C-alpha positions in Angstrom: 140.6 -198.8 98.0 141.9 -197.2 94.8 139.9 -194.9 92.8 139.1 -197.7 90.3 137.8 -200.0 93.1 134.7 -199.0 94.9 131.2 -199.8 96.1 128.4 -198.3 94.1 124.6 -198.4 94.9 121.5 -197.7 92.9 117.8 -198.0 93.9 114.5 -198.5 92.1 111.0 -198.1 93.1 107.9 -200.1 91.8 105.0 -198.8 89.7 103.0 -198.8 93.0 105.3 -196.3 94.7 103.3 -193.1 95.3 105.6 -191.0 93.1 105.4 -193.6 90.3 101.6 -193.7 90.5 101.8 -189.9 89.7 104.2 -190.6 86.9 102.0 -193.2 85.4 99.0 -190.9 85.4 100.9 -188.0 84.1 102.2 -190.0 81.2 98.8 -191.4 80.5 97.6 -187.8 80.1 100.5 -187.1 77.6 99.5 -190.2 75.6 95.7 -189.4 75.7 96.3 -185.9 74.1 98.9 -187.2 71.6 96.5 -190.0 70.5 94.1 -187.3 69.6 96.5 -184.8 68.1 100.3 -185.5 67.7 101.0 -181.8 68.0 99.5 -181.5 71.4 101.4 -179.7 74.1 101.1 -181.2 77.6 102.7 -180.4 80.9 100.9 -182.4 83.5 101.7 -182.8 87.2 99.9 -185.3 89.5 99.6 -185.4 93.2 98.3 -188.4 95.2 97.6 -188.9 98.8 95.1 -190.9 100.9 92.3 -191.9 98.4 92.8 -188.6 96.4 94.4 -187.8 93.1 94.8 -184.2 91.8 95.9 -183.3 88.2 97.3 -179.9 87.3 99.1 -178.4 84.4 99.1 -176.7 81.0 97.6 -178.0 77.8 97.3 -177.1 74.2 95.4 -179.6 72.3 91.9 -181.0 71.7 89.1 -181.1 74.1 89.0 -184.1 76.3 85.9 -185.1 78.1 86.5 -184.8 81.9 84.7 -188.0 82.7 86.7 -189.8 80.2 89.9 -188.4 81.7 88.8 -189.4 85.2 88.0 -193.0 84.1 91.4 -193.3 82.5 93.0 -192.2 85.8 90.9 -195.0 87.6 92.2 -197.4 85.0 95.8 -196.6 85.8 95.3 -197.1 89.4 93.5 -200.4 88.8 96.2 -201.7 86.6 98.8 -200.8 89.1 96.8 -202.9 91.6 95.3 -200.5 94.2 92.0 -201.5 95.6 92.8 -200.8 99.3 90.8 -198.9 102.0 93.2 -196.0 101.8 93.6 -195.9 98.0 91.2 -197.5 95.6 90.7 -197.2 91.9 86.9 -197.3 92.6 86.5 -194.8 95.3 89.5 -192.3 95.0 88.5 -188.7 94.7 89.9 -187.4 91.4 90.3 -183.7 90.6 91.4 -182.3 87.3 92.9 -178.7 87.1 94.4 -178.7 83.6 94.3 -175.3 81.7 95.5 -173.7 78.6 99.2 -173.3 77.9 100.9 -169.8 78.5 100.8 -167.7 75.2 104.3 -166.5 76.2 105.6 -170.0 76.0 103.8 -170.8 72.9 105.3 -167.7 71.2 108.9 -168.8 72.0 108.4 -172.4 71.1 106.2 -172.5 67.9 107.7 -172.2 64.5 106.7 -169.2 62.6 107.8 -167.7 59.2 111.5 -168.3 59.0 111.8 -169.3 62.7 112.2 -173.0 63.4 110.5 -174.5 66.4 112.4 -173.7 69.6 113.1 -175.7 72.7 110.2 -175.8 75.2 112.6 -174.7 78.0 116.2 -174.0 78.8 118.3 -176.8 80.4 120.9 -179.4 80.2 120.3 -183.0 79.4 122.6 -186.1 79.8 122.7 -189.4 78.0 124.9 -192.4 79.2 125.8 -195.9 78.1 128.2 -198.5 79.2 129.1 -202.1 78.7 128.2 -203.4 82.2 125.1 -205.2 80.9 123.7 -206.3 77.6 121.3 -203.4 77.8 124.2 -201.0 78.0 123.1 -199.8 81.4 124.9 -199.6 84.7 124.6 -202.9 86.5 123.1 -201.7 90.0 120.2 -199.8 88.5 119.5 -202.6 85.9 119.3 -205.2 88.5 117.3 -203.0 90.9 114.7 -202.4 88.2 114.6 -206.1 87.2 113.8 -207.4 90.7 110.9 -205.2 91.1 109.6 -205.6 87.5 109.5 -209.4 87.9 107.8 -209.1 91.3 105.2 -206.9 89.7 104.6 -209.3 86.8 104.0 -212.2 89.0 101.9 -210.2 91.5 99.6 -209.2 88.6 99.4 -212.8 87.3 98.5 -213.9 90.8 101.4 -216.1 91.4 103.0 -213.8 94.1 100.3 -213.7 96.6 100.2 -211.3 99.6 102.6 -208.8 98.1 101.1 -205.4 97.5 102.0 -202.7 94.8 104.4 -200.4 96.7 108.0 -201.7 96.7 111.5 -200.4 96.7 114.9 -202.1 95.8 118.5 -201.3 96.2 121.7 -203.1 95.0 125.2 -202.4 95.9 128.0 -203.8 93.8 131.8 -204.1 94.3 133.6 -202.5 91.3 137.3 -203.4 90.6 139.1 -201.5 87.8 135.7 -199.8 87.2 134.0 -203.1 86.4 131.2 -204.7 88.5 132.6 -207.8 90.1 130.0 -208.9 92.7 126.9 -207.9 94.7 127.7 -206.7 98.1 124.2 -206.1 99.5 120.5 -206.1 98.4 117.7 -204.2 100.0 114.1 -204.9 99.2 111.1 -203.2 101.0 107.7 -204.3 99.9 104.2 -203.6 101.0 102.4 -206.9 102.0 99.0 -208.1 103.4 98.5 -208.3 107.1 98.3 -212.1 106.8 102.1 -212.4 106.0 104.8 -212.2 108.7 108.4 -211.2 108.0 109.6 -214.7 107.4 106.8 -215.2 104.9 107.8 -212.0 103.0 111.4 -213.1 102.9 110.6 -216.5 101.5 108.5 -214.9 98.9 110.9 -212.2 97.8 114.5 -213.7 98.0 114.0 -215.9 94.9 113.5 -212.8 92.9 117.0 -211.7 93.6 118.3 -215.0 92.1 116.0 -214.5 89.1 117.2 -211.0 88.4 120.9 -211.1 89.0 123.4 -213.5 87.3 124.8 -216.1 89.6 128.4 -215.0 89.0 127.6 -211.8 90.9 125.9 -213.6 93.9 128.5 -216.2 94.8 129.8 -214.3 97.9 126.5 -212.7 98.9 125.7 -213.7 102.5 122.3 -214.0 104.1 123.0 -211.1 106.5 123.8 -208.9 103.3 120.1 -209.3 102.1 117.8 -206.9 103.8 114.0 -207.6 103.3 111.7 -205.0 104.9 114.4 -204.0 107.4 112.1 -201.7 109.4 109.6 -204.5 110.1 106.1 -204.8 108.7 105.1 -202.8 105.6 101.3 -203.0 105.5 100.2 -199.3 105.0 101.8 -198.2 101.7 101.1 -196.4 98.5 99.6 -193.1 98.4 97.8 -193.9 101.7 101.2 -194.1 103.5 103.1 -191.3 101.6 102.1 -188.5 99.2 103.3 -188.9 95.7 104.2 -186.3 93.1 105.2 -186.4 89.5 108.9 -186.2 88.7 110.4 -187.0 92.0 112.3 -190.2 90.9 114.5 -188.7 88.2 117.6 -190.7 89.2 115.5 -194.0 89.3 114.3 -193.0 85.8 117.8 -192.7 84.3 121.1 -194.2 85.4 120.8 -194.8 89.2 123.3 -192.0 89.9 126.1 -193.6 87.7 125.9 -190.6 85.4 124.9 -186.9 85.8 121.3 -185.7 85.6 120.3 -182.3 84.2 117.5 -182.0 86.8 114.4 -182.1 84.6 111.8 -184.8 85.0 110.4 -186.7 82.0 106.9 -187.8 83.0 103.9 -185.7 82.1 105.7 -183.7 79.4 105.1 -183.9 75.6 108.3 -184.4 73.4 108.6 -180.7 72.6 110.0 -180.4 76.0 113.7 -181.1 75.7 113.9 -182.3 79.3 112.4 -185.5 77.8 113.2 -185.6 74.1 116.9 -184.4 74.4 117.5 -186.8 77.2 116.3 -189.6 75.0 118.4 -188.4 72.0 121.5 -188.1 74.1 121.0 -191.7 75.4 120.5 -192.8 71.7 123.7 -191.3 70.7 125.7 -192.6 73.7 124.3 -196.2 73.3 125.2 -196.3 69.6 128.7 -195.0 70.3 129.4 -197.6 72.9 127.7 -200.4 70.8 130.1 -199.4 68.0 133.1 -200.3 70.2 134.6 -196.8 70.4 134.6 -196.8 74.3 133.4 -199.0 77.2 131.3 -196.0 78.4 130.1 -192.7 76.9 128.6 -189.6 78.5 126.9 -186.9 76.4 125.5 -183.6 77.5 123.2 -181.4 75.4 122.1 -177.8 76.4 119.3 -175.7 75.1 117.7 -172.3 75.4 114.0 -171.8 75.4 112.8 -170.7 71.9 116.1 -171.6 70.4 116.2 -174.6 68.0 119.7 -175.9 67.9 121.6 -177.0 71.1 123.9 -174.5 72.6 126.5 -177.0 73.3 127.5 -180.8 73.0 129.8 -182.3 75.5 131.1 -185.9 75.0 133.1 -187.9 77.6 134.7 -191.2 76.8 137.1 -193.6 78.6 140.5 -192.3 79.4 142.8 -192.7 76.4 139.9 -192.3 74.0 139.8 -188.5 74.0 141.3 -188.3 70.5 138.1 -189.7 69.0 135.8 -187.1 70.4 136.2 -184.5 67.7 135.4 -187.1 65.1 132.3 -188.1 66.9 131.2 -184.6 67.1 131.6 -184.2 63.3 129.5 -187.4 62.7 126.9 -186.1 65.0 126.8 -182.7 63.3 126.5 -184.2 59.8 123.9 -187.0 60.6 121.8 -185.9 63.6 119.2 -183.0 63.7 119.2 -182.3 67.5 116.6 -179.6 67.3 113.4 -180.4 69.1 111.6 -181.1 65.9 114.5 -183.1 64.5 114.6 -185.3 67.6 111.0 -185.9 67.5 111.1 -186.9 63.8 114.2 -189.0 64.3 112.8 -191.0 67.2 109.2 -190.8 66.3 108.2 -189.3 69.5 105.0 -187.6 68.6 103.1 -190.8 69.4 101.2 -192.1 72.5 104.2 -194.2 73.7 105.0 -192.9 77.2 102.8 -194.5 79.8 104.9 -197.6 79.6 108.0 -195.6 80.4 106.7 -194.4 83.7 108.1 -197.3 85.8 111.3 -199.4 85.8 113.3 -196.8 83.9 113.3 -194.9 80.6 116.5 -196.5 79.5 117.7 -200.2 79.1 114.2 -201.2 77.7 113.5 -203.1 74.5 112.2 -201.1 71.6 108.7 -202.2 70.6 106.9 -202.4 67.3 104.5 -199.9 68.6 107.2 -197.3 68.9 108.0 -197.4 72.6 111.7 -196.9 73.5 112.8 -196.0 70.0 115.8 -194.3 71.7 117.1 -197.7 72.7 117.7 -198.9 69.1 121.3 -199.4 68.0 120.6 -198.8 64.3 123.3 -196.0 64.0 126.2 -198.1 65.0 127.7 -198.2 61.5 128.1 -194.3 61.5 130.4 -194.5 64.6 132.7 -197.3 63.3 135.9 -195.7 62.4 
């Protein structure tokens, strides 16, 4: 198989996966503080295990009533769908250990006098876009997300009965000349009620593959290439079956491994943290560049130092043969985009409570909303990159 012909696999996990339960709760905390004060600083980590939730982290913002916060945690768990013996929104023991942000961090990050606001941490962030789907996302991760998202929607509506919140998906695709040609295998593992046997689960789940993936990619997919709960029954799941932590699904959150990742998680962090905001900005740039027709794919890396406003470096990678356009793209970015933490927040309107919805099914490839969610998915800068 040539270097341009290969198999590539991406996975997704549902909102009921233990790590995603934690991401949801941590992002709820971010939204709660930003709704009270848009300049709040939040770094919230969540742990879940059997009927227990623990919140810890650093906060600079308004006082939040502890009972109100605990109730909002319960609301998250309820919305996800957990009312099981081992993990229930009604009975879970919820601990909160949020405390004040370090003064050393605040000193380096805050604007003061002639000093502009600095990045909340050092690090590297990547943005990526490609023409494999209408959403400018790699096909395997896009289809993996869609399968689970449609399952969750029907489960919550009551039309998918017997299926519980904790699920995982995995899609493998054959690429020829770097383009996705067909699906080679699909794996779906989903928690289910004890009343369903494995044939029942397969009959319920296989239609979601066909709903989520265009038929042109499924024509050669054989029954023995579809794996539904391959280990057998999956009754005990969620935080009762596996401990969850915020930030452990960073590849699921981004591009499914099709592009590099800087290593920093998004959930639980306010937008002064460049782990989050600069990753959104780099996706915004890459998507507009690809949408402008410059290249079939675009990778952008930004790097920052804690307390320093401007990025230390900008790296751009396009398709082979498009390298001559990179310098002009850099000039356009320099002239039209303020990539300081404050500039990114203003550009994408990130100081708003818009993050809870990002916590499952990917931060990218989503539709911008009138409420401000997924503003980084807009293609409103395409004209700047048409040359």
